[in-house]
ROKEKE-553018 format. One line per field, with one value per residue (C-alpha): residue number from 1; z, x negated, y negated; residue in three letters. Coordinates in steps of 0.25 Angstrom, whole numbers. Last residue first. Example, Ala and Ser with C-alpha at 12.3 -4.5 7.8 and 13.67 -1.06 7.14 Angstrom:
residues 2
i	[2 1]
Z	[29 31]
X	[-55 -49]
Y	[4 18]
aa	[SER ALA]
This chain:
residues 545
i	[545 544 543 542 541 540 539 538 537 536 535 534 533 532 531 530 529 528 527 526 525 524 523 522 521 520 519 518 517 516 515 514 513 512 511 510 509 508 507 506 505 504 503 502 501 500 499 498 497 496 495 494 493 492 491 490 489 488 487 486 485 484 483 482 481 480 479 478 477 476 475 474 473 472 471 470 469 468 467 466 465 464 463 462 461 460 459 458 457 456 455 454 453 452 451 450 449 448 447 446 445 444 443 442 441 440 439 438 437 436 435 434 433 432 431 430 429 428 427 426 425 424 423 422 421 420 419 418 417 416 415 414 413 412 411 410 409 408 407 406 405 404 403 402 401 400 399 398 397 396 395 394 393 392 391 390 389 388 387 386 385 384 383 382 381 380 379 378 377 376 375 374 373 372 371 370 369 368 367 366 365 364 363 362 361 360 359 358 357 356 355 354 353 352 351 350 349 348 347 346 345 344 343 342 341 340 339 338 337 336 335 334 333 332 331 330 329 328 327 326 325 324 323 322 321 320 319 318 317 316 315 314 313 312 311 310 309 308 307 306 305 304 303 302 301 300 299 298 297 296 295 294 293 292 291 290 289 288 287 286 285 284 283 282 281 280 279 278 277 276 275 274 273 272 271 270 269 268 267 266 265 264 263 262 261 260 259 258 257 256 255 254 253 252 251 250 249 248 247 246 245 244 243 242 241 240 239 238 237 236 235 234 233 232 231 230 229 228 227 226 225 224 223 222 221 220 219 218 217 216 215 214 213 212 211 210 209 208 207 206 205 204 203 202 201 200 199 198 197 196 195 194 193 192 191 190 189 188 187 186 185 184 183 182 181 180 179 178 177 176 175 174 173 172 171 170 169 168 167 166 165 164 163 162 161 160 159 158 157 156 155 154 153 152 151 150 149 148 147 146 145 144 143 142 141 140 139 138 137 136 135 134 133 132 131 130 129 128 127 126 125 124 123 122 121 120 119 118 117 116 115 114 113 112 111 110 109 108 107 106 105 104 103 102 101 100 99 98 97 96 95 94 93 92 91 90 89 88 87 86 85 84 83 82 81 80 79 78 77 76 75 74 73 72 71 70 69 68 67 66 65 64 63 62 61 60 59 58 57 56 55 54 53 52 51 50 49 48 47 46 45 44 43 42 41 40 39 38 37 36 35 34 33 32 31 30 29 28 27 26 25 24 23 22 21 20 19 18 17 16 15 14 13 12 11 10 9 8 7 6 5 4 3 2 1]
Z	[52 45 58 54 60 64 74 71 65 77 70 82 75 81 92 85 82 68 63 67 80 71 65 55 54 68 66 53 60 56 45 47 51 37 32 21 22 10 12 5 9 -2 -14 -23 -32 -38 -51 -54 -54 -46 -48 -39 -25 -14 -23 -26 -20 -7 -6 4 13 10 18 16 26 18 3 -3 -17 -30 -38 -33 -40 -36 -21 -8 -13 -27 -41 -52 -60 -69 -76 -73 -75 -60 -48 -34 -22 -8 4 15 12 22 20 31 22 7 -2 -16 -23 -37 -37 -30 -30 -15 -3 -9 -22 -36 -48 -61 -73 -80 -94 -97 -85 -85 -73 -59 -46 -32 -20 -6 6 18 15 27 27 36 26 12 6 -7 -21 -29 -23 -33 -25 -10 2 -5 -17 -32 -45 -57 -71 -83 -83 -70 -58 -44 -31 -17 -4 9 21 18 28 32 41 30 16 10 -2 -14 -24 -22 -27 -21 -6 5 -1 -14 -28 -41 -54 -67 -81 -82 -68 -56 -42 -29 -14 -3 10 23 21 31 35 45 34 20 15 4 -11 -12 -23 -18 -3 9 2 -11 -25 -39 -51 -64 -77 -89 -87 -76 -65 -53 -39 -28 -13 -2 12 24 23 34 39 49 40 26 26 18 3 -3 -17 -17 -11 -17 -14 1 12 5 -8 -22 -35 -49 -59 -69 -84 -95 -95 -85 -78 -64 -51 -37 -27 -12 -1 12 24 26 39 42 53 45 32 28 19 15 0 -3 0 -11 -10 5 16 7 -5 -19 -31 -44 -56 -69 -70 -56 -50 -36 -25 -10 -2 13 25 29 42 46 57 50 37 36 25 10 9 -4 -6 9 19 10 -2 -17 -27 -40 -54 -65 -79 -79 -77 -62 -57 -47 -36 -24 -10 -1 14 23 35 35 48 51 62 55 43 44 34 19 15 1 -3 11 13 -1 -15 -23 -37 -51 -59 -68 -59 -68 -59 -47 -35 -24 -9 2 17 23 37 44 57 70 73 76 61 63 51 53 44 30 22 7 -3 -15 -26 -42 -40 -35 -22 -12 2 11 2 -4 2 -8 -23 -26 -13 2 4 -6 2 15 11 3 -9 -14 -6 -10 3 -2 -5 9 12 8 21 21 32 42 54 47 52 58 44 41 28 29 43 53 65 75 77 65 67 59 64 60 55 41 40 25 22 7 0 1 16 19 11 19 32 27 24 37 45 38 40 55 67 60 71 69 79 93 100 86 82 71 79 82 75 61 55 44 54 66 77 73 81 73 75 79 69 67 57 60 45 46 59 57 42 46 57 47 36 46 48 33 31 42 35 22 28 35 21 15 26 24 9 11 22 12 1 11 15 0 -2 10 4 -10 -4 4 19 19 6 -8 -13 -4 -5 -20 -18 -20 -23 -33 -44 -40 -40 -54 -59 -54 -60 -73 -73 -70 -81 -91 -88 -90 -104 -108 -104 -112 -124 -124 -122 -134 -142 -140 -143]
X	[-113 -100 -92 -79 -66 -57 -51 -37 -37 -32 -19 -10 -4 -10 -18 -31 -28 -26 -34 -34 -42 -53 -55 -66 -79 -85 -79 -86 -99 -106 -117 -132 -134 -131 -144 -146 -134 -130 -121 -109 -102 -108 -114 -108 -96 -96 -103 -91 -86 -98 -104 -106 -106 -114 -126 -134 -124 -123 -138 -137 -125 -114 -108 -97 -96 -87 -84 -74 -70 -69 -74 -84 -85 -90 -88 -96 -107 -105 -102 -97 -110 -104 -115 -108 -112 -112 -108 -112 -108 -113 -104 -109 -99 -94 -83 -81 -74 -69 -61 -56 -52 -55 -60 -71 -72 -71 -79 -91 -88 -85 -79 -81 -76 -89 -85 -93 -90 -93 -88 -92 -91 -95 -92 -97 -88 -93 -84 -80 -69 -66 -58 -54 -46 -38 -37 -41 -48 -49 -56 -55 -63 -75 -71 -69 -64 -66 -62 -66 -74 -69 -73 -72 -77 -75 -81 -73 -77 -68 -65 -53 -51 -44 -39 -30 -21 -20 -24 -27 -35 -40 -39 -47 -59 -55 -54 -49 -51 -47 -46 -54 -49 -54 -53 -59 -58 -65 -58 -62 -53 -50 -39 -37 -30 -24 -14 -5 -5 -14 -18 -24 -23 -31 -43 -40 -37 -32 -34 -29 -26 -34 -31 -42 -32 -38 -36 -42 -42 -48 -41 -46 -37 -35 -24 -23 -15 -9 -1 12 14 17 16 16 5 -3 -7 -7 -15 -27 -24 -21 -16 -17 -12 -1 0 -2 -14 -7 -20 -15 -21 -19 -26 -26 -32 -24 -31 -22 -20 -10 -10 -1 6 15 26 30 30 27 15 15 9 10 1 -10 -7 -4 1 0 7 10 7 8 -5 -3 -10 -9 -17 -18 -17 -7 -6 4 4 12 21 29 39 40 30 30 25 26 18 8 10 14 19 22 24 29 24 30 23 19 11 1 10 4 8 0 0 -10 -5 6 7 18 17 26 35 43 54 55 46 46 44 41 32 26 31 37 41 42 52 51 47 44 32 41 32 24 25 18 18 8 9 18 11 17 14 29 31 40 49 56 68 69 66 70 81 79 83 81 66 64 56 68 65 56 48 53 42 36 37 33 27 27 41 47 41 45 60 62 71 78 72 78 85 98 90 86 93 81 74 60 54 65 63 51 38 34 34 22 18 27 20 28 24 35 47 45 53 64 68 80 83 84 84 86 95 97 94 79 80 88 80 67 74 79 65 59 70 67 52 56 58 61 67 77 73 79 72 69 83 86 96 88 87 84 92 85 82 91 85 71 61 49 37 25 15 0 -10 -24 -25 -31 -24 -11 -11 -12 -1 8 5 10 23 25 23 33 43 41 44 56 61 58 65 77 77 77 88 96 94 98 110 113 112 121 131 130 131 143 143 152 158 153 148 154 167 166 165 154 159 147 156 162 148 145 158 156 141 147 157 147 138 149 153 138 138 151 145 132 140 148 136 129 141 142 127]
Y	[-32 -32 -30 -23 -28 -17 -26 -19 -5 2 4 -1 -13 -25 -18 -20 -34 -40 -51 -66 -63 -58 -72 -68 -76 -71 -57 -56 -58 -71 -70 -73 -59 -55 -62 -72 -81 -88 -100 -106 -119 -128 -120 -131 -134 -148 -143 -135 -121 -116 -102 -89 -94 -88 -83 -71 -61 -53 -56 -67 -65 -76 -87 -97 -108 -117 -115 -126 -122 -131 -119 -110 -97 -83 -85 -81 -71 -77 -73 -81 -80 -69 -60 -47 -32 -29 -37 -34 -44 -41 -44 -53 -64 -74 -85 -96 -105 -102 -111 -107 -120 -113 -99 -91 -76 -75 -71 -63 -69 -65 -72 -64 -71 -74 -70 -57 -48 -33 -26 -22 -31 -26 -35 -30 -32 -41 -53 -62 -73 -85 -94 -92 -104 -103 -110 -97 -85 -73 -62 -65 -60 -53 -60 -55 -61 -52 -56 -47 -34 -27 -20 -26 -20 -25 -19 -21 -29 -41 -52 -61 -74 -82 -81 -92 -93 -102 -91 -76 -64 -51 -55 -49 -42 -49 -44 -50 -41 -46 -40 -27 -23 -16 -20 -13 -16 -9 -9 -17 -29 -40 -49 -61 -70 -69 -80 -79 -78 -65 -55 -43 -43 -38 -31 -38 -33 -39 -31 -38 -31 -27 -12 -10 -14 -7 -13 -5 -6 2 1 -6 -18 -28 -37 -49 -58 -58 -70 -75 -74 -88 -82 -67 -58 -47 -32 -34 -27 -20 -27 -23 -29 -22 -32 -34 -33 -23 -14 -4 0 -5 1 -4 5 4 12 11 5 -7 -15 -25 -36 -45 -46 -58 -62 -76 -73 -58 -49 -39 -25 -23 -16 -9 -18 -15 -23 -16 -23 -16 -1 5 11 8 16 14 24 27 17 6 -2 -12 -23 -33 -34 -46 -52 -50 -38 -30 -16 -13 -6 1 -8 -7 -17 -9 -16 -8 -3 11 25 24 35 28 22 29 25 35 30 36 28 18 10 0 -10 -20 -22 -35 -38 -40 -28 -23 -9 -3 8 4 2 -10 -6 -13 -5 7 19 31 35 36 31 36 32 41 37 47 42 32 27 21 6 4 3 -8 -12 -25 -28 -33 -20 -21 -18 -26 -17 -17 -21 -7 -4 -3 -3 6 15 28 38 48 46 61 66 64 58 68 80 75 73 86 82 70 59 45 42 48 61 63 76 85 87 93 84 85 76 71 65 78 84 76 70 57 55 47 39 36 26 17 5 -2 -16 -24 -38 -34 -19 -20 -9 -9 5 4 -1 11 21 17 19 32 37 32 39 52 50 50 41 27 18 7 -3 -4 -16 -23 -20 -9 -1 12 25 26 37 46 56 57 65 60 68 65 75 66 61 67 62 67 70 84 89 82 86 101 100 93 103 114 106 105 120 122 112 119 133 127 122 136 143 133 136 151 150 142 153 164 156 154 169 172 163 170 184 181 179 168 173 171 184 194 186 188 203 213 227 229 231 218 211 217 212 198 198 203 192 181 186 186 172 168 175 169 155 158 162 149 141 148 147 132 130]
aa	[UNK UNK UNK UNK UNK UNK UNK UNK UNK UNK UNK UNK UNK UNK UNK UNK UNK UNK UNK UNK UNK UNK UNK UNK UNK UNK UNK UNK UNK UNK UNK UNK UNK UNK UNK UNK UNK UNK UNK UNK UNK UNK UNK UNK UNK UNK UNK UNK UNK UNK UNK UNK UNK UNK UNK UNK UNK UNK UNK UNK UNK UNK UNK UNK UNK UNK UNK UNK UNK UNK UNK UNK UNK UNK UNK UNK UNK UNK UNK UNK UNK UNK UNK UNK UNK UNK UNK UNK UNK UNK UNK UNK UNK UNK UNK UNK UNK UNK UNK UNK UNK UNK UNK UNK UNK UNK UNK UNK UNK UNK UNK UNK UNK UNK UNK UNK UNK UNK UNK UNK UNK UNK UNK UNK UNK UNK UNK UNK UNK UNK UNK UNK UNK UNK UNK UNK UNK UNK UNK UNK UNK UNK UNK UNK UNK UNK UNK UNK UNK UNK UNK UNK UNK UNK UNK UNK UNK UNK UNK UNK UNK UNK UNK UNK UNK UNK UNK UNK UNK UNK UNK UNK UNK UNK UNK UNK UNK UNK UNK UNK UNK UNK UNK UNK UNK UNK UNK UNK UNK UNK UNK UNK UNK UNK UNK UNK UNK UNK UNK UNK UNK UNK UNK UNK UNK UNK UNK UNK UNK UNK UNK UNK UNK UNK UNK UNK UNK UNK UNK UNK UNK UNK UNK UNK UNK UNK UNK UNK UNK UNK UNK UNK UNK UNK UNK UNK UNK UNK UNK UNK UNK UNK UNK UNK UNK UNK UNK UNK UNK UNK UNK UNK UNK UNK UNK UNK UNK UNK UNK UNK UNK UNK UNK UNK UNK UNK UNK UNK UNK UNK UNK UNK UNK UNK UNK UNK UNK UNK UNK UNK UNK UNK UNK UNK UNK UNK UNK UNK UNK UNK UNK UNK UNK UNK UNK UNK UNK UNK UNK UNK UNK UNK UNK UNK UNK UNK UNK UNK UNK UNK UNK UNK UNK UNK UNK UNK UNK UNK UNK UNK UNK UNK UNK UNK UNK UNK UNK UNK UNK UNK UNK UNK UNK UNK UNK UNK UNK UNK UNK UNK UNK UNK UNK UNK UNK UNK UNK UNK UNK UNK UNK UNK UNK UNK UNK UNK UNK UNK UNK UNK UNK UNK UNK UNK UNK UNK UNK UNK UNK UNK UNK UNK UNK UNK UNK UNK UNK UNK UNK UNK UNK UNK UNK UNK UNK UNK UNK UNK UNK UNK UNK UNK UNK UNK UNK UNK UNK UNK UNK UNK UNK UNK UNK UNK UNK UNK UNK UNK UNK UNK UNK UNK UNK UNK UNK UNK UNK UNK UNK UNK UNK UNK UNK UNK UNK UNK UNK UNK UNK UNK UNK UNK UNK UNK UNK UNK UNK UNK UNK UNK UNK UNK UNK UNK UNK UNK UNK UNK UNK UNK UNK UNK UNK UNK UNK UNK UNK UNK UNK UNK UNK UNK UNK UNK UNK UNK UNK UNK UNK UNK UNK UNK UNK UNK UNK UNK UNK UNK UNK UNK UNK UNK UNK UNK UNK UNK UNK UNK UNK UNK UNK UNK UNK UNK UNK UNK UNK UNK UNK UNK UNK UNK UNK UNK UNK UNK UNK UNK UNK UNK UNK UNK UNK UNK UNK UNK UNK UNK UNK UNK UNK UNK UNK UNK UNK UNK UNK UNK UNK UNK UNK UNK UNK UNK UNK UNK UNK UNK UNK UNK UNK UNK UNK UNK UNK]
């Protein structure tokens, strides 16, 4: 090896000497090679011009793509005119907020939070609508000088591929750098936000536009998001939400559409607005239209938990108020783990009121499926003034708890609710562990007042008697003015837990005209108004008749 390297070095030296001799023989001087107008400098200039020409060509192609996309998608944003990209103009006060005027500004703002700037007591505002896929949203879409912010390459290319946008705030358990200020989306739109994930990620992770919010997020519209966690190799928990993975304070007047996918290998917690609603936190007047998938086939531990607005809430969580979900939701945990899914929230430990769901909901598990049109499962919390229009489907061979409004309901109160969605159950069941109701599955101390069901219940390959058009099991519960449409199921209450339980409070109505209108049951004034966040979705109350 030593002789080889020695001979290789001698050969290289000989080559250099030969080149110099040839140049001298050709009357080419060193100055001719290296001078200001020398061959090497001119070659470098030519190379630079070629690089610039390629860059210009890419930008022109990007501009042409913008024109085509605007025509096909009807998404059009104005050309940014940010003289200082990466610098947030303003002083941060409510009257003079820091303003995001380009994608570059948004990238730097996210990096600032992730590296320790909390913006506590300050306001950050979106100045105009931005589209990650459009050259118009960038001052320089192909810039390559943003390595310090985590983008080592062409900015637009990295934001729209590979791991995509790096969320606002740290996502690692080793850091605690989060947003504490006020983020005002200004009713502008952010289009085509893409967030992927490193497949070799080894720590539990929080992913969303924000990772964990400790401030106020308002008036933010995320349209056609693609948050896709589907190639994770390691056994980690991922909380995922469109606006924020976790919410520790307030999210109000926000909107999300697109697709949110979580296929992590331990705990999947997914929500259209946020993954986890923490103690004392609230969500109000928010709309989700994103389709949601939580899939866990790890066969170890953990659940697949999904909700149209929130995946799950922590103990002493605040209120989910005046929200609606129009996206389809699916929780798949066929590897003998739990699937918990709800139109508004999967697993709830806080109050839900003035909400409705129109999206279809599906749950798959050979261990346990808990599904509700509004709430998948809960204990000791209340639901009021809510209705479900979406169909519900559960597939499993063991425990299934389903309700048109709430799946597993334990020691709580349900008031002023309406279910129109169909309930479909498929699977073999030999131990009578199916509890299914048009309003709720029915558990201990689960009181319902003013509950209406006109949704049909269809069950295949099951002999369980715990099925009723109002509840599957009555167990020390008070039922008041609960009504179901004849033919939705053969009885209103599945079975009674004790001899003291009766049919009291449950009435079969023979014709749909005997039911009040949804709007007479639900207090529409408690829901969001049409002008609440400029999305033109408010008052989209569907009349089931």
